[in-house]
DRENSE-530173 format. One record per residue: x, y, z of N, C-alpha, C in turn; residue in one letter; chain; residue number from 1. Coordinates in Angstrom, 1 decimal, decimal comma, always signed. Layout:
BEGIN
+--------+--------+--------+--------+--------+--------+--------+--------+--------+------+------+-------+
!    n_X !    n_Y !    n_Z !   ca_X !   ca_Y !   ca_Z !    c_X !    c_Y !    c_Z ! bafi ! papa ! selum !
+--------+--------+--------+--------+--------+--------+--------+--------+--------+------+------+-------+
!      X !      Y !      Z !      X !      Y !      Z !      X !      Y !      Z !    A !    A !   NUM !
...
+--------+--------+--------+--------+--------+--------+--------+--------+--------+------+------+-------+
end
This chain:
BEGIN
+--------+--------+--------+--------+--------+--------+--------+--------+--------+------+------+-------+
!    n_X !    n_Y !    n_Z !   ca_X !   ca_Y !   ca_Z !    c_X !    c_Y !    c_Z ! bafi ! papa ! selum !
+--------+--------+--------+--------+--------+--------+--------+--------+--------+------+------+-------+
!   +0,7 !   -1,5 !   -0,4 !   +0,2 !   +0,4 !   +0,0 !   +0,9 !   +1,4 !   -0,2 !    M !    A !     1 !
!   +1,5 !   +1,0 !   +0,8 !   +2,6 !   +2,3 !   +0,8 !   +3,4 !   +2,3 !   -0,4 !    M !    A !     2 !
!   +3,6 !   +1,5 !   -1,0 !   +4,0 !   +1,8 !   -1,9 !   +3,5 !   +2,7 !   -3,3 !    Q !    A !     3 !
!   +2,3 !   +1,6 !   -3,4 !   +1,6 !   +2,4 !   -4,1 !   +0,9 !   +4,3 !   -4,1 !    F !    A !     4 !
!   +1,0 !   +4,3 !   -2,7 !   +1,1 !   +5,3 !   -2,6 !   +1,7 !   +6,7 !   -2,9 !    L !    A !     5 !
!   +3,0 !   +6,3 !   -2,7 !   +4,3 !   +7,0 !   -2,8 !   +4,6 !   +6,9 !   -4,3 !    M !    A !     6 !
!   +4,3 !   +5,8 !   -5,1 !   +4,0 !   +6,3 !   -6,6 !   +3,3 !   +6,3 !   -7,2 !    A !    A !     7 !
!   +2,0 !   +6,7 !   -6,8 !   +0,5 !   +7,9 !   -6,5 !   +1,4 !   +9,7 !   -6,5 !    E !    A !     8 !
!   +1,8 !   +9,3 !   -6,0 !   +2,6 !  +10,7 !   -5,3 !   +3,2 !  +11,3 !   -5,9 !    L !    A !     9 !
!   +4,2 !  +10,6 !   -6,6 !   +5,7 !  +11,3 !   -7,3 !   +5,1 !  +10,8 !   -8,4 !    A !    A !    10 !
!   +3,8 !  +10,6 !   -9,0 !   +3,3 !  +11,3 !  -10,7 !   +2,3 !  +12,1 !  -10,4 !    K !    A !    11 !
!   +2,4 !  +12,4 !   -9,6 !   +1,0 !  +13,7 !   -8,9 !   +2,2 !  +15,0 !   -9,1 !    E !    A !    12 !
!   +3,5 !  +15,1 !   -8,4 !   +4,2 !  +15,9 !   -8,0 !   +5,4 !  +15,9 !   -9,4 !    E !    A !    13 !
!   +5,2 !  +14,8 !  -10,3 !   +6,5 !  +14,7 !  -11,3 !   +7,0 !  +14,5 !  -10,7 !    M !    A !    14 !
!   +7,8 !  +13,8 !   -9,8 !   +8,7 !  +13,2 !   -9,1 !   +9,2 !  +11,6 !  -10,1 !    L !    A !    15 !
!  +10,9 !  +11,4 !   -9,8 !  +11,1 !  +10,4 !  -10,3 !  +11,0 !   +9,5 !   -9,7 !    K !    A !    16 !
!  +10,4 !   +8,3 !   -9,1 !  +10,3 !   +7,6 !   -8,4 !  +11,6 !   +7,4 !   -7,9 !    P !    A !    17 !
!  +12,1 !   +6,3 !   -6,9 !  +13,2 !   +6,0 !   -6,7 !  +13,6 !   +4,8 !   -6,4 !    L !    A !    18 !
!  +15,2 !   +4,6 !   -7,5 !  +15,2 !   +3,1 !   -8,1 !  +15,7 !   +2,0 !   -6,6 !    D !    A !    19 !
!  +14,9 !   +0,8 !   -6,1 !  +15,1 !   -0,2 !   -5,1 !  +17,0 !   -0,6 !   -5,4 !    N !    A !    20 !
!  +17,7 !   -0,6 !   -6,6 !  +18,4 !   -1,0 !   -6,7 !  +19,7 !   -0,1 !   -6,4 !    G !    A !    21 !
!  +19,5 !   +1,0 !   -6,8 !  +20,2 !   +2,5 !   -6,8 !  +20,7 !   +2,9 !   -5,1 !    A !    A !    22 !
!  +22,0 !   +3,6 !   -5,3 !  +22,7 !   +3,9 !   -4,2 !  +22,4 !   +5,4 !   -4,0 !    G !    A !    23 !
!  +22,0 !   +6,2 !   -3,0 !  +21,9 !   +7,6 !   -2,8 !  +22,4 !   +8,0 !   -1,8 !    Y !    A !    24 !
!  +23,2 !   +9,4 !   -2,1 !  +24,2 !  +10,0 !   -1,1 !  +22,5 !  +10,6 !   +0,0 !    R !    A !    25 !
!  +22,8 !  +10,8 !   +1,1 !  +21,9 !  +10,9 !   +2,2 !  +22,9 !  +12,3 !   +3,5 !    V !    A !    26 !
!  +22,0 !  +12,8 !   +3,9 !  +23,3 !  +14,2 !   +4,5 !  +22,7 !  +13,6 !   +6,1 !    W !    A !    27 !
!  +23,8 !  +13,2 !   +6,6 !  +23,4 !  +12,9 !   +7,9 !  +24,1 !  +14,1 !   +9,5 !    S !    A !    28 !
!  +23,7 !  +14,8 !  +10,5 !  +24,4 !  +15,6 !  +11,5 !  +25,5 !  +14,8 !  +12,1 !    P !    A !    29 !
!  +25,5 !  +13,1 !  +11,6 !  +26,8 !  +12,3 !  +12,8 !  +27,9 !  +12,7 !  +12,1 !    Y !    A !    30 !
!  +28,7 !  +13,1 !  +13,5 !  +30,4 !  +13,5 !  +13,3 !  +30,5 !  +15,1 !  +12,6 !    D !    A !    31 !
!  +29,1 !  +15,7 !  +12,9 !  +28,8 !  +17,3 !  +12,5 !  +29,5 !  +18,0 !  +13,6 !    Y !    A !    32 !
!  +29,8 !  +18,0 !  +14,4 !  +29,9 !  +19,4 !  +15,9 !  +30,1 !  +20,4 !  +15,7 !    G !    A !    33 !
!  +30,8 !  +20,8 !  +14,4 !  +30,8 !  +22,4 !  +14,3 !  +29,5 !  +22,8 !  +13,9 !    D !    A !    34 !
!  +28,7 !  +22,1 !  +13,0 !  +27,4 !  +22,0 !  +12,8 !  +26,7 !  +22,8 !  +13,9 !    A !    A !    35 !
!  +26,8 !  +21,7 !  +15,2 !  +26,1 !  +21,9 !  +16,3 !  +26,3 !  +23,3 !  +16,7 !    A !    A !    36 !
!  +28,0 !  +23,4 !  +17,1 !  +28,0 !  +24,7 !  +17,6 !  +27,6 !  +26,0 !  +17,0 !    Q !    A !    37 !
!  +27,8 !  +25,8 !  +16,0 !  +27,4 !  +27,1 !  +14,8 !  +25,8 !  +27,3 !  +15,2 !    K !    A !    38 !
!  +24,6 !  +26,4 !  +15,0 !  +23,7 !  +26,5 !  +15,3 !  +23,3 !  +27,1 !  +17,4 !    L !    A !    39 !
!  +24,0 !  +26,6 !  +17,9 !  +24,1 !  +27,3 !  +19,1 !  +24,3 !  +28,4 !  +19,3 !    M !    A !    40 !
!  +25,6 !  +28,8 !  +18,6 !  +25,9 !  +30,0 !  +18,6 !  +24,4 !  +31,0 !  +17,9 !    S !    A !    41 !
!  +24,5 !  +30,4 !  +17,1 !  +23,0 !  +31,2 !  +16,2 !  +21,7 !  +31,6 !  +17,0 !    L !    A !    42 !
!  +21,3 !  +30,1 !  +17,9 !  +20,4 !  +30,5 !  +19,0 !  +20,6 !  +31,4 !  +20,0 !    L !    A !    43 !
!  +22,1 !  +31,4 !  +20,2 !  +22,3 !  +32,0 !  +22,0 !  +22,5 !  +33,6 !  +21,0 !    E !    A !    44 !
!  +22,4 !  +34,1 !  +19,6 !  +22,3 !  +35,4 !  +19,3 !  +20,7 !  +35,5 !  +19,2 !    Q !    A !    45 !
!  +20,1 !  +34,9 !  +18,9 !  +18,4 !  +35,1 !  +18,6 !  +17,7 !  +35,5 !  +20,2 !    E !    A !    46 !
!  +18,4 !  +34,5 !  +21,0 !  +18,1 !  +34,9 !  +22,2 !  +18,2 !  +36,5 !  +22,8 !    E !    A !    47 !
!  +19,5 !  +36,7 !  +22,6 !  +19,9 !  +37,9 !  +23,0 !  +19,2 !  +38,8 !  +22,8 !    T !    A !    48 !
!  +19,1 !  +38,6 !  +21,8 !  +17,9 !  +40,0 !  +20,6 !  +16,9 !  +40,3 !  +21,0 !    K !    A !    49 !
!  +16,5 !  +38,6 !  +21,5 !  +14,8 !  +38,7 !  +22,0 !  +14,6 !  +39,5 !  +23,2 !    E !    A !    50 !
!  +16,0 !  +39,3 !  +24,2 !  +15,6 !  +39,7 !  +25,9 !  +16,0 !  +41,2 !  +25,4 !    N !    A !    51 !
!  +16,9 !  +41,3 !  +24,7 !  +17,4 !  +43,3 !  +24,2 !  +15,5 !  +43,9 !  +23,9 !    A !    A !    52 !
!  +14,9 !  +43,3 !  +23,1 !  +13,5 !  +44,0 !  +22,8 !  +12,8 !  +44,4 !  +24,1 !    K !    A !    53 !
!  +13,0 !  +43,5 !  +25,4 !  +12,2 !  +44,0 !  +26,8 !  +13,0 !  +44,2 !  +27,7 !    F !    A !    54 !
+--------+--------+--------+--------+--------+--------+--------+--------+--------+------+------+-------+
end
């Protein structure tokens, strides 16, 4: 049922369906500590801006 629904959605959205035998590159946050640090820095900056408004 899921395969049918996914195929129908792909047709409707004019997307190419995934090939079962093909390999696909997928990004993962695993081992990206620098990205986590950058995100925390940006969140802290936003929090500081919000606190400065009040």
